[in-house]
N, C-alpha and C positions, 0 to 999 in steps of 0.2 A: 504494500501499500506507499502510494506516495503523496504529501501533504504539497500542493501550491501555495505560492505567495504572489501578491499582487504587487510587482513592484512599479511605483512611479517615478517618471523620468523627465526631467526638463533637458531640452538638448539647445546649442545653437546652431549655427549653420555649418559650421566645419564638424560639426556628429561630437563636440565634448560633452557630456553631461554636467549638466550646470545644477542641479538639484536632484536627491534619489530620497527615496520613501521607500523602507523595504520593513513593511510590517504586520501586512492585514492578509489574511486568510485568502487563497486565488478567489473564490467567489464574490470577495466584496466588488462591489461594484466603485468602476474609478473615478465616479465624482463624490463618492464617499470619502474616499481616500482623498480627494482634491480637499471638499472639505473641511477634515481634520488635519489637513498640513500645516505645517509652519511658514511653509510658502504662503497659502492662500490668505495666512494673517498678515503676512508682511506684505501683500498686493492688497489688502481689505483697505490695511490701513495707511497706505501712502508709503510704506517705509521703501518701495521697492521703486519712487518715483512714479514716472509717467507709461512703465513697461505694460507691454499686453502678450499674452499668452494666444495661443491658439489649440484650441480645443476640437476631440471630434464632434459627430452629434450626440455624443451621449453623454455631454457635460450640458447646462444651462449657460446661458450667455450671462458675463457679469463685463462690468465696465472695464476689467482687466483680463477677461476672459472671451474671446469670439470664437465661435461656431460657425458651421456652414448654415447657411439657409434651408429651410425645408421645401419648399417649393420657390426657386429664385424664379421672377416675373419679367426685370427688366434686364436689358443687356448687361449693364453694370453690377445688377446683380449677381447675373451668371458668372463677368467678370473675377468679381468679389469669389465667389465658390470656387472658383478654379485655380485662384489664385491662393486660397485659404487652403485648400487641401495638396495642392503643390509643397507650397512652403512646409506643411503640416508634416507632409514626407518625410522629412529630416528624420524625424525623431524614428519613422519605422525601420529607414536606414541605419540609424547608431544602432537601433536594437542589434539588426545584423549583423554587423561590424565587430559589436562588441560580443554578442554570442559566438562568433568565429572566432574570437581572440583566447576567449575564455570558453571551451567548449563545455566546462563543468558547467555553464547557465544553461545549456539543454539539454545534457544527459540525464541532470537530477543525480544525485548523491545522499550516502547513507547517514547523514550526520544530525545533532543537535538541532533544532529550531533556529535556535541563537545563533548558531554557527554560519547555518546557511543564511541567515540576516546578513551576520558579519561577511559572509564571503558575496554577497551580491554589492554590498557597500564599498568591500574594499576593492573588488574589480571594478567598481564604477568607477572610483579613483584613479587606481591603474591604468583603465581604458584613457581618462581627461589628460594624466600626467603622458602615455603613450604619443594620444592625436596632437598635445601642444607640443612633444618634443619630434612631432612627425616619424615616431616611428615606423616601423612596418608594418603597411598600411593591408589590411586583408580585405580581400575581393567582396563586395556586397553579395548579397546573396538574393539573387532576381526575386525569391517566393516569397522575401521579407519584406520588400518595399511595395506594395503594391498602392496603385495612383487612385484608384477610385473610390468614393466614399466609404464608411462603414454603415452596417444596416442601422436606421433611427429606432431608437427602442422607444420613443415618447417620452424622454427625459425634458419636459419644459418647463420655464417659469410661471410662475403665480399670477404675475403681472406682466403689461406692457413695457415698462421701464427701462429694462436692459434691453429690449429688442430695440427700442431705440435709440441705446448708444450703438448697436452695431449697425442700423440703418444712417445715421448721422457718420459711421466711418465710411459705410460706402459713398454715400454723398460727397464726402469730402477727398476720397483716395481713388475713387472707381467713375463717376458720373461722366466724368468728362475725356477719358482716354478712348 
């Protein structure tokens, strides 16, 4: 019997892991992991400045977390969705390179849960160092880098306030392209 963990990671454009959380059981929803993370608390209080994260459709829209539109209607909305999905693909590529660099992440292991959590965080740190030092790059796994949208699981905000933030972003950056 194997126990899985849900590892939340945030990466940058060069596939460095910038934030990692590895403590929740594998069945825990990604949005729950994020909502209980220090990163979310820091973004919510403005400690991170005006940074924006990109999430898939399983996350609710927040002023600091933009997700794809469910039903884009305009050219600007379609362009936003395409850009959002392509940019978010960095995390899929990061996971692929990270797993190839450290096969233990894909193959599983028979150690205590606490040790597995430490392995995940330690390999994330080592991966970040390897990327920053431009050490041997592993080929990206084509199967681990989908460009399509993930299935919509229906998680939505209670109100329209955060959708306004996303729509304003689209109007500001995509309407005139």
